[in-house]
VMD Tcl script that draws the C-alpha trace (Angstrom):
set ca {
  {-7.00 9.98 -6.54}
  {-10.59 10.93 -7.29}
  {-12.99 9.83 -4.52}
  {-16.62 10.79 -5.21}
  {-16.26 14.49 -6.13}
  {-13.03 15.16 -4.21}
  {-9.58 14.95 -5.76}
  {-6.70 14.10 -3.38}
  {-3.11 14.73 -4.51}
  {0.38 15.05 -3.10}
  {3.42 16.82 -4.57}
  {7.21 16.92 -4.59}
  {6.92 20.03 -2.43}
  {5.65 17.87 0.48}
  {2.11 19.22 0.19}
  {-1.09 17.15 0.18}
  {-4.34 18.75 -0.94}
  {-8.03 17.97 -1.30}
  {-9.83 19.75 -4.13}
  {-13.53 19.85 -4.92}
  {-13.38 18.44 -8.47}
  {-16.47 20.11 -9.99}
  {-15.55 23.64 -8.85}
  {-11.75 23.34 -8.55}
  {-11.97 24.92 -5.09}
  {-9.32 23.77 -2.57}
  {-10.92 22.13 0.48}
  {-7.79 21.68 2.61}
  {-4.01 21.28 2.44}
  {-1.46 19.70 4.75}
  {2.33 20.11 4.87}
  {3.13 16.42 4.47}
  {3.48 14.14 1.50}
  {5.62 13.49 -1.52}
  {5.67 12.48 -5.16}
  {3.90 9.12 -4.75}
  {0.21 8.28 -5.12}
  {-2.00 8.93 -2.10}
  {-4.09 6.18 -0.53}
  {-7.70 7.03 0.27}
  {-9.89 5.05 2.67}
  {-13.35 5.82 4.05}
  {-12.01 8.31 6.63}
  {-8.26 8.67 6.00}
  {-5.84 9.90 3.38}
  {-2.41 8.27 3.67}
  {0.71 9.68 2.00}
  {4.38 8.75 1.90}
  {7.12 11.34 1.78}
  {10.51 11.39 0.04}
  {12.32 10.68 3.34}
  {10.27 7.52 4.03}
  {7.83 8.98 6.53}
  {4.19 7.90 6.15}
  {1.35 10.15 7.36}
  {-2.30 9.42 8.08}
  {-4.51 12.47 7.52}
  {-8.15 13.11 8.32}
  {-10.05 12.84 5.05}
  {-12.60 15.52 5.94}
  {-10.29 18.27 7.21}
  {-6.70 17.27 6.42}
  {-5.43 17.33 10.00}
  {-2.61 14.94 10.89}
  {-3.78 11.80 12.70}
  {-0.49 9.88 12.86}
  {3.05 9.84 11.52}
  {5.19 6.71 11.03}
  {8.98 7.13 10.78}
  {10.03 3.45 10.98}
  {10.51 3.28 7.17}
  {12.81 6.31 6.94}
  {15.32 6.26 4.04}
  {13.65 3.29 2.30}
  {12.58 5.16 -0.89}
  {8.90 4.28 -0.54}
  {6.33 3.86 -3.29}
  {2.97 5.57 -3.23}
  {0.31 4.22 -0.87}
  {-2.34 1.58 -1.59}
  {-5.23 0.84 0.78}
  {-6.03 -2.83 1.44}
  {-8.78 -3.36 4.01}
  {-7.80 -1.63 7.26}
  {-4.17 -1.21 6.15}
  {-2.04 1.19 4.13}
  {0.57 -0.61 2.00}
  {3.86 0.79 0.66}
  {6.78 -0.85 -1.14}
  {10.46 0.02 -0.82}
  {13.86 0.02 -2.55}
  {14.76 -3.41 -1.14}
  {11.73 -5.24 -2.56}
  {9.62 -5.28 0.63}
  {5.92 -4.51 1.06}
  {4.90 -2.99 4.42}
  {1.35 -3.04 5.84}
  {0.54 -0.20 8.29}
  {-2.63 -0.03 10.39}
  {-4.89 2.79 9.20}
  {-6.00 3.49 12.77}
  {-2.58 4.44 14.18}
  {0.14 3.80 11.55}
  {1.66 0.87 13.45}
  {3.59 -1.64 11.33}
  {1.39 -4.75 11.03}
  {3.18 -6.98 8.49}
  {6.05 -7.10 6.03}
  {6.95 -9.42 3.17}
  {9.55 -9.41 0.42}
  {8.37 -9.53 -3.18}
  {11.87 -10.16 -4.54}
  {15.42 -8.88 -4.54}
  {14.66 -5.96 -6.88}
  {13.20 -2.66 -5.76}
  {9.54 -1.70 -5.84}
  {9.01 1.63 -7.63}
  {5.36 1.62 -8.69}
  {2.46 1.90 -6.26}
  {0.86 -1.47 -5.45}
  {-2.68 -1.91 -6.78}
  {-5.70 -3.34 -4.94}
  {-8.65 -4.94 -6.71}
  {-11.41 -6.90 -4.98}
  {-9.31 -7.08 -1.82}
  {-6.22 -8.53 -3.53}
  {-3.03 -6.45 -3.58}
  {-0.79 -6.80 -6.64}
  {2.80 -5.53 -6.75}
  {5.56 -5.74 -9.36}
  {9.26 -5.16 -8.75}
  {11.72 -3.60 -11.21}
  {12.88 -7.09 -12.26}
  {9.36 -7.94 -13.44}
  {8.34 -10.23 -10.55}
  {4.58 -9.98 -10.09}
  {3.04 -10.93 -6.72}
  {-0.50 -10.96 -5.34}
  {-1.53 -10.95 -1.65}
  {-4.75 -11.45 0.29}
  {-5.25 -10.43 3.92}
  {-6.53 -12.66 6.68}
  {-6.38 -12.89 10.44}
  {-5.84 -15.65 12.93}
  {-6.95 -15.85 16.50}
  {-4.38 -16.69 19.13}
  {-4.90 -20.24 20.43}
  {-5.77 -20.98 24.04}
  {-2.92 -22.11 26.29}
  {-2.83 -22.45 30.07}
  {-1.97 -19.06 31.58}
  {-2.70 -17.16 28.38}
  {-5.17 -14.46 29.41}
  {-5.47 -12.98 25.91}
  {-6.32 -16.25 24.12}
  {-9.07 -15.85 21.58}
  {-9.18 -12.07 21.86}
  {-5.97 -11.13 20.09}
  {-5.92 -11.06 16.29}
  {-2.82 -10.88 14.11}
  {-2.54 -10.02 10.44}
  {-1.74 -12.85 8.05}
  {-0.67 -12.04 4.50}
  {-1.33 -14.90 2.07}
  {0.75 -15.09 -1.10}
  {-1.47 -15.92 -4.07}
  {0.90 -15.60 -7.03}
  {4.54 -15.19 -7.98}
  {5.37 -14.66 -11.64}
  {8.55 -13.62 -13.34}
  {8.61 -11.04 -16.11}
  {5.85 -11.72 -18.63}
  {6.49 -11.74 -22.36}
  {3.44 -10.54 -24.24}
  {2.20 -12.15 -27.43}
  {2.38 -9.31 -29.98}
  {-0.69 -10.60 -31.83}
  {-2.87 -10.33 -28.68}
  {-2.10 -7.08 -26.81}
  {-2.26 -7.57 -23.07}
  {-2.20 -11.36 -23.18}
  {0.43 -13.48 -21.45}
  {2.56 -15.72 -23.60}
  {1.44 -19.36 -23.03}
  {4.99 -20.55 -22.27}
  {5.03 -18.62 -18.97}
  {3.64 -20.18 -15.81}
  {3.75 -19.52 -12.03}
  {7.16 -20.30 -10.59}
  {6.39 -20.48 -6.86}
  {8.24 -18.83 -4.02}
  {11.81 -17.58 -4.46}
}
mol new
graphics top color blue
foreach p $ca { graphics top sphere $p radius 0.5 }
foreach p [lrange $ca 0 end-1] q [lrange $ca 1 end] { graphics top cylinder $p $q radius 0.2 }
display resetview
């Protein structure tokens, strides 16, 4: 991932590096990572490893900030950044949102019964993921505030992540005369 003039990459050899793109000079390296795409936020680099561990690294120096092992052995995708969360998919068709601050699991939803192999993509705050069966899904983040109840001391101060499903589409057949266009016979199918 190229961010300003710094290139961030991770390898099969469990190594994540930051390289100054104009000069090619290595800035830092860290012994964590894997073959998937790295996620880059304003102050973090997040990588997933081949065993299912997810790491949050300091963007400036590469030091480890947190490590999350709750997704071990789930064959994770590369990392996408959506707001204050890192998002990875897995072999069972689930998307997992982890807090960038500490790596805690914040939300989980299932795209479909097929596995997720490609890294989810974020554009204008909307995360898009496609499973190996062709199901395309889009998600927007939101929060809700806990309602007041008698005896509830945390009412109004506790926020929880809400993931809103925007779109479910089955495999799209493309019109060969218009590359990239969706065949008009296909329409949203709703939730599984």
